[in-house]
Backbone as CSV, one residue per row, in Angstrom:
resi,resn,N_x,N_y,N_z,CA_x,CA_y,CA_z,C_x,C_y,C_z
1,MET,-23.248,6.215,31.147,-23.177,5.178,30.113,-22.100,5.554,29.097
2,ILE,-21.301,4.594,28.728,-20.281,4.813,27.700,-20.949,4.899,26.332
3,THR,-20.542,5.887,25.555,-21.025,6.043,24.190,-19.845,5.959,23.231
4,ILE,-20.005,5.187,22.165,-18.989,5.154,21.113,-19.663,5.486,19.791
5,SER,-18.928,6.137,18.915,-19.475,6.450,17.601,-19.221,5.296,16.645
6,ALA,-20.124,5.154,15.699,-20.010,4.114,14.674,-20.761,4.587,13.442
7,PHE,-20.384,4.085,12.286,-21.080,4.435,11.057,-22.412,3.688,10.979
8,ASP,-23.402,4.346,10.382,-24.694,3.684,10.204,-24.739,2.840,8.930
9,TRP,-23.728,3.008,8.067,-23.664,2.239,6.826,-22.230,2.211,6.333
10,VAL,-21.801,1.065,5.836,-20.551,0.923,5.087,-20.811,-0.141,4.021
11,PRO,-19.979,-0.220,2.976,-20.160,-1.278,1.978,-20.061,-2.662,2.617
12,ASP,-20.685,-3.632,1.981,-20.723,-4.992,2.522,-19.330,-5.519,2.864
13,MET,-18.326,-5.245,2.028,-16.996,-5.783,2.258,-16.350,-5.259,3.540
14,ALA,-16.832,-4.110,4.032,-16.245,-3.515,5.237,-16.988,-3.897,6.513
15,ARG,-18.142,-4.507,6.372,-18.934,-4.845,7.560,-18.236,-5.947,8.355
16,GLY,-18.117,-5.715,9.650,-17.353,-6.622,10.501,-15.889,-6.259,10.577
17,GLN,-15.492,-5.169,9.908,-14.099,-4.747,9.900,-13.901,-3.321,10.423
18,VAL,-14.958,-2.536,10.500,-14.822,-1.144,10.916,-14.275,-1.094,12.343
19,ARG,-13.433,-0.106,12.617,-12.605,-0.165,13.817,-13.328,0.078,15.137
20,ASP,-14.591,0.466,15.083,-15.340,0.474,16.339,-15.502,-0.936,16.892
21,LEU,-15.309,-1.961,16.038,-15.380,-3.350,16.512,-14.355,-3.600,17.613
22,ARG,-13.170,-3.010,17.488,-12.132,-3.186,18.505,-12.608,-2.701,19.864
23,VAL,-13.259,-1.550,19.856,-13.723,-0.959,21.114,-14.904,-1.745,21.668
24,ARG,-15.824,-2.138,20.802,-16.943,-2.962,21.261,-16.425,-4.250,21.914
25,TRP,-15.442,-4.877,21.286,-14.892,-6.132,21.819,-14.268,-5.896,23.188
26,ALA,-13.492,-4.838,23.316,-12.873,-4.532,24.604,-13.936,-4.299,25.682
27,LEU,-14.980,-3.586,25.341,-16.053,-3.329,26.311,-16.755,-4.622,26.698
28,GLU,-16.943,-5.508,25.748,-17.583,-6.797,26.045,-16.684,-7.638,26.950
29,GLU,-15.384,-7.668,26.674,-14.461,-8.429,27.528,-14.438,-7.863,28.940
30,ALA,-14.530,-6.544,29.046,-14.490,-5.887,30.357,-15.828,-5.922,31.068
31,GLY,-16.878,-6.321,30.375,-18.205,-6.356,30.981,-18.791,-4.983,31.219
32,LEU,-18.455,-4.021,30.363,-18.925,-2.645,30.521,-20.025,-2.355,29.497
33,PRO,-21.196,-1.924,29.957,-22.278,-1.602,29.024,-21.946,-0.346,28.216
34,TYR,-22.490,-0.271,27.029,-22.236,0.889,26.177,-23.395,1.061,25.209
35,ARG,-23.414,2.199,24.571,-24.372,2.446,23.501,-23.620,3.051,22.324
36,THR,-24.202,2.967,21.154,-23.551,3.531,19.972,-24.302,4.760,19.501
37,LYS,-23.545,5.728,19.049,-24.098,6.893,18.358,-23.775,6.705,16.889
38,LEU,-24.789,6.377,16.108,-24.575,6.099,14.695,-24.558,7.398,13.904
39,ILE,-23.563,7.535,13.053,-23.435,8.737,12.235,-23.341,8.351,10.770
40,ASN,-23.831,9.236,9.918,-23.709,8.986,8.489,-22.476,9.708,7.946
41,HIS,-22.247,9.570,6.670,-21.001,10.087,6.113,-21.045,11.600,5.889
42,GLN,-22.199,12.207,6.072,-22.262,13.659,6.092,-21.981,14.181,7.500
43,GLU,-22.581,13.519,8.486,-22.400,13.946,9.877,-20.943,13.857,10.321
44,LYS,-20.199,12.902,9.778,-18.806,12.749,10.211,-17.965,13.957,9.832
45,LEU,-18.438,14.757,8.865,-17.706,15.943,8.432,-18.122,17.205,9.169
46,SER,-19.120,17.094,10.043,-19.630,18.277,10.736,-18.627,18.783,11.768
47,GLU,-18.721,20.080,12.052,-17.821,20.666,13.039,-18.039,20.053,14.412
48,GLY,-19.289,19.731,14.746,-19.573,19.121,16.036,-18.860,17.789,16.206
49,TYR,-18.881,16.962,15.134,-18.212,15.672,15.239,-16.703,15.828,15.208
50,ARG,-16.205,16.811,14.460,-14.760,17.046,14.414,-14.200,17.391,15.789
51,GLU,-15.017,17.993,16.622,-14.565,18.301,17.984,-14.358,17.026,18.794
52,TRP,-15.045,15.987,18.404,-14.949,14.696,19.101,-13.911,13.802,18.427
53,GLN,-13.913,13.803,17.095,-12.995,12.981,16.309,-12.408,13.862,15.199
54,PRO,-11.239,14.440,15.415,-10.688,15.420,14.484,-10.501,14.919,13.052
55,PHE,-10.381,13.607,12.873,-10.120,13.057,11.543,-11.368,12.472,10.882
56,CYS,-12.528,12.726,11.490,-13.814,12.339,10.886,-13.942,10.825,10.717
57,GLN,-13.353,10.072,11.643,-13.410,8.621,11.578,-14.210,8.083,12.768
58,VAL,-14.345,6.785,12.828,-14.879,6.110,14.002,-13.844,5.072,14.429
59,PRO,-13.845,4.759,15.740,-14.759,5.225,16.776,-14.228,6.443,17.522
60,ALA,-15.150,7.125,18.183,-14.811,8.081,19.226,-15.517,7.597,20.493
61,TYR,-15.044,8.053,21.641,-15.473,7.495,22.931,-15.840,8.626,23.874
62,ASP,-16.907,8.416,24.649,-17.323,9.389,25.663,-17.975,8.631,26.813
63,ASP,-17.399,8.766,28.008,-18.016,8.106,29.173,-18.570,9.108,30.179
64,GLY,-18.718,10.350,29.753,-19.221,11.385,30.647,-18.127,12.159,31.344
65,GLU,-16.961,11.549,31.440,-15.801,12.208,32.035,-14.659,12.334,31.037
66,VAL,-14.491,11.298,30.238,-13.393,11.251,29.269,-13.973,11.182,27.865
67,ARG,-13.483,12.055,27.002,-13.799,12.000,25.574,-12.490,11.780,24.826
68,MET,-12.461,10.814,23.936,-11.224,10.506,23.245,-11.517,9.855,21.906
69,PHE,-10.452,9.695,21.111,-10.573,9.044,19.818,-9.338,8.174,19.610
70,GLU,-9.296,7.461,18.494,-8.277,6.477,18.139,-8.520,5.148,18.872
71,SER,-8.774,4.111,18.083,-9.178,2.832,18.671,-8.147,2.263,19.636
72,GLY,-6.855,2.380,19.313,-5.838,1.832,20.204,-5.830,2.521,21.552
73,ALA,-5.939,3.850,21.543,-5.969,4.603,22.800,-7.215,4.260,23.604
74,ILE,-8.348,4.140,22.908,-9.598,3.818,23.602,-9.523,2.434,24.234
75,VAL,-9.013,1.466,23.481,-8.915,0.100,24.005,-7.998,0.051,25.222
76,LEU,-6.896,0.776,25.197,-6.021,0.821,26.373,-6.721,1.484,27.553
77,HIS,-7.492,2.519,27.296,-8.247,3.193,28.366,-9.243,2.217,28.998
78,ILE,-9.922,1.446,28.163,-10.850,0.437,28.692,-10.078,-0.618,29.473
79,GLY,-8.903,-0.993,28.967,-8.085,-1.971,29.668,-7.707,-1.534,31.067
80,GLU,-7.537,-0.235,31.253,-7.213,0.276,32.583,-8.330,0.011,33.581
81,LYS,-9.524,-0.222,33.092,-10.684,-0.447,33.942,-10.909,-1.921,34.255
82,SER,-10.158,-2.819,33.575,-10.471,-4.237,33.702,-9.227,-5.104,33.633
83,GLU,-9.035,-5.923,34.651,-7.916,-6.860,34.650,-8.121,-7.964,33.610
84,ALA,-9.344,-8.094,33.108,-9.583,-9.067,32.042,-8.791,-8.720,30.789
85,LEU,-8.426,-7.448,30.655,-7.689,-6.998,29.479,-6.251,-6.627,29.785
86,LEU,-6.008,-6.059,30.938,-4.654,-5.652,31.315,-4.311,-6.249,32.683
87,PRO,-3.319,-7.122,32.751,-2.932,-7.712,34.038,-2.469,-6.639,35.026
88,LYS,-2.591,-6.929,36.297,-2.116,-5.993,37.318,-0.598,-6.035,37.458
89,GLU,-0.008,-7.211,37.301,1.435,-7.358,37.482,2.161,-6.462,36.470
90,PRO,3.067,-5.596,36.930,3.646,-4.559,36.069,4.296,-5.079,34.792
91,ALA,5.091,-6.135,34.876,5.774,-6.630,33.687,4.784,-7.186,32.672
92,ALA,3.813,-7.951,33.144,2.801,-8.517,32.245,1.954,-7.403,31.631
93,ARG,1.652,-6.408,32.425,0.870,-5.268,31.945,1.630,-4.536,30.834
94,ALA,2.916,-4.318,31.067,3.728,-3.621,30.077,3.818,-4.413,28.780
95,ARG,3.948,-5.725,28.889,4.041,-6.560,27.697,2.728,-6.524,26.907
96,ALA,1.609,-6.564,27.600,0.316,-6.490,26.919,0.174,-5.173,26.169
97,MET,0.584,-4.088,26.798,0.525,-2.785,26.157,1.481,-2.715,24.965
98,THR,2.613,-3.371,25.081,3.569,-3.401,23.981,2.970,-4.065,22.750
99,TRP,2.203,-5.139,22.950,1.586,-5.820,21.823,0.522,-4.957,21.159
100,VAL,-0.136,-4.106,21.917,-1.071,-3.156,21.306,-0.319,-2.248,20.335
101,MET,0.826,-1.733,20.797,1.627,-0.862,19.946,2.173,-1.629,18.730
102,ALA,2.519,-2.887,18.939,3.020,-3.702,17.824,1.937,-3.888,16.763
103,ALA,0.709,-4.131,17.208,-0.390,-4.287,16.255,-0.562,-3.033,15.409
104,LEU,-0.468,-1.874,16.057,-0.718,-0.608,15.380,0.456,-0.133,14.538
105,ASN,1.674,-0.492,14.935,2.856,0.068,14.285,3.694,-0.937,13.497
106,SER,3.760,-2.181,13.970,4.605,-3.178,13.301,3.822,-4.071,12.350
107,LEU,2.510,-4.112,12.495,1.679,-4.951,11.628,0.752,-4.135,10.730
108,ASP,-0.037,-3.272,11.324,-1.112,-2.597,10.608,-0.645,-1.811,9.377
109,PRO,0.423,-1.008,9.443,0.811,-0.239,8.248,1.166,-1.120,7.052
110,PHE,1.818,-2.245,7.306,2.206,-3.136,6.215,0.983,-3.843,5.624
111,ILE,0.061,-4.223,6.507,-1.169,-4.860,6.041,-2.003,-3.867,5.236
112,LEU,-2.073,-2.627,5.696,-2.823,-1.610,4.963,-2.212,-1.376,3.582
113,TRP,-0.903,-1.366,3.505,-0.225,-1.203,2.219,-0.636,-2.326,1.261
114,LEU,-0.649,-3.569,1.762,-1.070,-4.685,0.924,-2.527,-4.534,0.512
115,MET,-3.368,-4.106,1.420,-4.784,-3.910,1.089,-4.954,-2.840,0.016
116,MET,-4.153,-1.800,0.076,-4.235,-0.742,-0.930,-3.919,-1.274,-2.317
117,THR,-2.989,-2.233,-2.398,-2.618,-2.782,-3.703,-3.540,-3.912,-4.142
118,ALA,-4.005,-4.728,-3.187,-4.740,-5.946,-3.538,-6.249,-5.775,-3.531
119,VAL,-6.752,-4.762,-2.831,-8.198,-4.606,-2.678,-8.672,-3.252,-3.217
120,PHE,-8.224,-2.190,-2.590,-8.776,-0.873,-2.900,-8.363,-0.335,-4.270
121,ASN,-7.193,-0.734,-4.748,-6.708,-0.254,-6.041,-6.308,-1.403,-6.960
122,ALA,-6.981,-2.519,-6.797,-6.582,-3.725,-7.523,-6.629,-3.557,-9.034
123,ASP,-7.429,-2.615,-9.521,-7.564,-2.431,-10.964,-6.551,-1.446,-11.537
124,LYS,-5.665,-0.906,-10.698,-4.694,0.079,-11.156,-3.375,-0.608,-11.548
125,PRO,-2.792,-0.190,-12.649,-1.524,-0.800,-13.076,-0.427,-0.717,-12.018
126,TRP,-0.335,0.412,-11.317,0.719,0.547,-10.309,0.536,-0.438,-9.169
127,ALA,-0.740,-0.794,-8.866,-1.013,-1.708,-7.763,-0.509,-3.112,-8.081
128,ALA,-0.691,-3.531,-9.324,-0.216,-4.857,-9.722,1.295,-4.955,-9.593
129,GLU,1.981,-3.848,-9.856,3.435,-3.842,-9.737,3.868,-3.809,-8.272
130,ALA,3.105,-3.120,-7.443,3.487,-2.931,-6.040,3.114,-4.111,-5.151
131,ARG,2.110,-4.887,-5.552,1.609,-5.934,-4.661,2.658,-6.954,-4.241
132,PRO,3.491,-7.482,-5.138,4.466,-8.488,-4.692,5.374,-7.987,-3.574
133,GLU,5.833,-6.751,-3.678,6.698,-6.220,-2.627,5.921,-6.031,-1.331
134,ALA,4.681,-5.531,-1.441,3.855,-5.348,-0.249,3.606,-6.691,0.434
135,GLU,3.330,-7.711,-0.352,3.064,-9.043,0.206,4.311,-9.618,0.871
136,THR,5.460,-9.348,0.306,6.714,-9.831,0.900,6.916,-9.249,2.293
137,TYR,6.664,-7.955,2.441,6.830,-7.321,3.747,5.824,-7.860,4.755
138,VAL,4.571,-8.060,4.334,3.564,-8.596,5.245,3.946,-10.003,5.685
139,LYS,4.417,-10.814,4.757,4.820,-12.184,5.105,5.935,-12.187,6.150
140,LYS,6.869,-11.262,6.023,7.955,-11.175,7.002,7.406,-10.833,8.379
141,ARG,6.488,-9.877,8.435,5.908,-9.489,9.728,5.092,-10.625,10.333
142,LEU,4.343,-11.314,9.502,3.543,-12.430,9.997,4.427,-13.575,10.485
143,ALA,5.531,-13.796,9.814,6.453,-14.850,10.246,7.022,-14.526,11.621
144,SER,7.334,-13.260,11.857,7.841,-12.854,13.172,6.780,-13.065,14.247
145,LEU,5.543,-12.725,13.922,4.446,-12.922,14.876,4.238,-14.403,15.150
146,ALA,4.253,-15.218,14.103,4.069,-16.662,14.274,5.173,-17.259,15.135
147,HIS,6.389,-16.745,14.980,7.501,-17.217,15.807,7.218,-16.950,17.286
148,CYS,6.657,-15.788,17.596,6.332,-15.447,18.988,5.205,-16.319,19.536
149,LEU,4.295,-16.726,18.671,3.114,-17.478,19.110,3.314,-18.993,19.093
150,LYS,4.359,-19.460,18.457,4.534,-20.901,18.313,4.555,-21.587,19.675
151,GLY,3.668,-22.562,19.856,3.589,-23.297,21.109,2.807,-22.580,22.197
152,ARG,2.211,-21.433,21.867,1.465,-20.664,22.858,0.004,-20.534,22.436
153,GLU,-0.857,-20.469,23.426,-2.268,-20.198,23.135,-2.482,-18.714,22.889
154,TRP,-1.832,-17.885,23.731,-1.957,-16.434,23.649,-0.563,-15.807,23.654
155,LEU,-0.491,-14.540,23.338,0.802,-13.874,23.220,1.561,-13.815,24.537
156,GLU,0.833,-13.610,25.642,1.503,-13.435,26.937,0.889,-14.300,28.028
157,GLY,0.670,-15.561,27.726,0.209,-16.485,28.753,-1.290,-16.576,28.878
158,ARG,-1.982,-15.467,28.754,-3.442,-15.442,28.754,-3.904,-14.327,27.832
159,PHE,-5.176,-14.366,27.475,-5.720,-13.346,26.596,-5.613,-11.973,27.241
160,THR,-5.113,-10.997,26.479,-5.020,-9.621,26.943,-5.446,-8.679,25.822
161,VAL,-5.406,-7.410,26.130,-5.703,-6.388,25.136,-4.744,-6.486,23.951
162,GLY,-3.554,-7.014,24.169,-2.621,-7.213,23.066,-3.150,-8.198,22.049
163,ASP,-3.702,-9.320,22.520,-4.297,-10.295,21.606,-5.470,-9.678,20.856
164,LEU,-6.271,-8.900,21.552,-7.430,-8.271,20.930,-7.009,-7.412,19.744
165,MET,-6.011,-6.573,19.947,-5.598,-5.667,18.878,-4.870,-6.411,17.758
166,VAL,-4.052,-7.379,18.100,-3.366,-8.162,17.068,-4.385,-8.937,16.236
167,ALA,-5.367,-9.538,16.887,-6.377,-10.304,16.159,-7.173,-9.409,15.213
168,CYS,-7.544,-8.223,15.669,-8.290,-7.314,14.798,-7.461,-6.927,13.580
169,THR,-6.172,-6.764,13.782,-5.294,-6.438,12.664,-5.200,-7.609,11.692
170,LEU,-5.058,-8.813,12.207,-4.979,-9.996,11.343,-6.260,-10.198,10.547
171,ARG,-7.388,-9.850,11.125,-8.664,-10.029,10.421,-8.744,-9.202,9.145
172,SER,-7.945,-8.147,9.066,-7.939,-7.319,7.857,-7.436,-8.092,6.644
173,LEU,-6.752,-9.197,6.873,-6.216,-10.008,5.779,-7.182,-11.095,5.332
174,GLY,-8.449,-10.903,5.610,-9.447,-11.894,5.233,-9.605,-12.075,3.736
175,PHE,-9.069,-11.146,2.949,-9.174,-11.241,1.492,-8.156,-12.219,0.892
176,CYS,-7.257,-12.753,1.729,-6.255,-13.706,1.241,-6.041,-14.780,2.308
177,ASP,-5.132,-15.715,2.051,-4.933,-16.836,2.978,-3.634,-16.722,3.770
178,LEU,-3.056,-15.530,3.847,-1.789,-15.387,4.552,-1.915,-15.722,6.042
179,VAL,-3.058,-15.469,6.623,-3.292,-15.818,8.027,-3.998,-17.161,8.138
180,THR,-5.098,-17.323,7.433,-5.889,-18.551,7.571,-5.103,-19.785,7.141
181,GLY,-4.159,-19.616,6.225,-3.375,-20.749,5.758,-2.134,-21.029,6.578
182,ASP,-1.889,-20.205,7.578,-0.695,-20.392,8.406,-1.010,-21.344,9.566
183,PRO,-0.159,-22.340,9.833,-0.471,-23.339,10.865,-0.453,-22.796,12.286
184,VAL,0.143,-21.634,12.497,0.150,-21.016,13.823,-0.873,-19.889,13.892
185,LEU,-0.837,-18.991,12.930,-1.692,-17.809,12.977,-3.157,-18.121,12.706
186,GLY,-3.419,-19.086,11.819,-4.799,-19.454,11.525,-5.554,-19.916,12.762
187,PRO,-5.041,-20.921,13.482,-5.710,-21.366,14.704,-5.765,-20.281,15.779
188,TYR,-4.724,-19.458,15.874,-4.718,-18.363,16.849,-5.875,-17.407,16.584
189,LEU,-6.051,-17.014,15.335,-7.141,-16.095,15.020,-8.497,-16.744,15.294
190,LYS,-8.617,-18.017,15.003,-9.878,-18.720,15.292,-10.176,-18.707,16.780
191,ARG,-9.148,-18.887,17.612,-9.362,-18.846,19.072,-9.860,-17.471,19.495
192,CYS,-9.268,-16.458,18.917,-9.685,-15.098,19.273,-11.136,-14.850,18.859
193,GLU,-11.473,-15.227,17.644,-12.817,-14.974,17.130,-13.875,-15.850,17.797
194,ALA,-13.451,-16.958,18.414,-14.398,-17.837,19.095,-14.800,-17.305,20.467
195,ARG,-14.100,-16.297,20.964,-14.421,-15.769,22.284,-15.832,-15.167,22.271
196,PRO,-16.644,-15.475,23.279,-18.014,-14.948,23.314,-18.074,-13.426,23.229
197,ALA,-17.113,-12.750,23.837,-17.112,-11.285,23.792,-16.935,-10.784,22.366
198,PHE,-16.084,-11.445,21.603,-15.912,-11.052,20.204,-17.198,-11.287,19.422
199,GLN,-17.811,-12.427,19.630,-19.036,-12.739,18.907,-20.135,-11.729,19.208
200,ARG,-20.239,-11.289,20.468,-21.239,-10.273,20.814,-20.918,-8.943,20.145
201,ALA,-19.643,-8.576,20.147,-19.242,-7.309,19.533,-19.511,-7.314,18.030
202,LEU,-19.175,-8.412,17.373,-19.398,-8.513,15.936,-20.889,-8.445,15.614
203,ALA,-21.699,-9.175,16.382,-23.142,-9.162,16.158,-23.711,-7.762,16.345
204,ALA,-23.192,-7.034,17.322,-23.681,-5.682,17.584,-23.357,-4.742,16.428
205,GLN,-22.131,-4.853,15.904,-21.783,-3.986,14.778,-22.651,-4.295,13.566
206,LEU,-22.808,-5.563,13.248,-23.607,-5.943,12.090,-25.064,-5.533,12.263
207,ALA,-25.575,-5.623,13.480,-26.970,-5.234,13.741,-27.160,-3.747,13.513
208,ASP,-26.166,-2.945,13.851,-26.290,-1.510,13.629,-26.367,-1.178,12.144
209,PHE,-25.723,-1.954,11.292,-25.774,-1.705,9.854,-27.123,-2.080,9.276
210,THR,-27.734,-3.119,9.813,-28.988,-3.606,9.250,-30.203,-3.002,9.929
211,GLY,-29.994,-2.416,11.103,-31.118,-1.883,11.853,-31.916,-2.954,12.550
212,GLN,-31.374,-4.177,12.575,-32.065,-5.277,13.220,-31.670,-5.350,14.694
213,PRO,-32.587,-5.698,15.575,-32.226,-5.856,16.992,-31.289,-7.020,17.198
214,GLN,-30.420,-6.880,18.194,-29.504,-7.964,18.516,-30.218,-9.119,19.172
215,ALA,-29.702,-10.322,18.939,-30.252,-11.490,19.604,-29.971,-11.435,21.095
216,ALA,-30.896,-11.936,21.886,-30.717,-11.917,23.341,-29.659,-12.901,23.739
């Protein structure tokens, strides 16, 4: 059985955003059963957990043969097990993998910078000064993404692991309307979130925080 680590508690604003959601979604799309090992914020600092996740974060992954960390690497590993996430055709497969890297490197750092100014440090004087520049860079990246998606349902013809990772990155901007207000990106994100696999993954993460059983 595949095991992934997840936090047993996070603040309300982070629920539905913690990065084990990416792995849960990939497992749901691939039809692979899994279980979660819930850890608290003391356990994440233990030497035992550091051996599994050196940076004391979630998720970490263990399928009995492979132990790994970092959500992007884990999602690609799951994709190798399922054509639902990674096409067999070499060029299409490479493009899907490229979009995973784009989500992690061309989108996520800029979005995180904006979040640092607009959410996590919103009360700091330096953040108010930095936010306009951070927002400008995010808008440029989103415009490039929207250009690629214009007239398309998915990034590469059908849903792939690339869409999964890009959508998870876009969801981080839920505190503003840069995505939801965009005529291309808003509907794209809605399509991603409407997928049954995403809905199951989200429900599972939220259930772990509340201790409530998942709906059948």
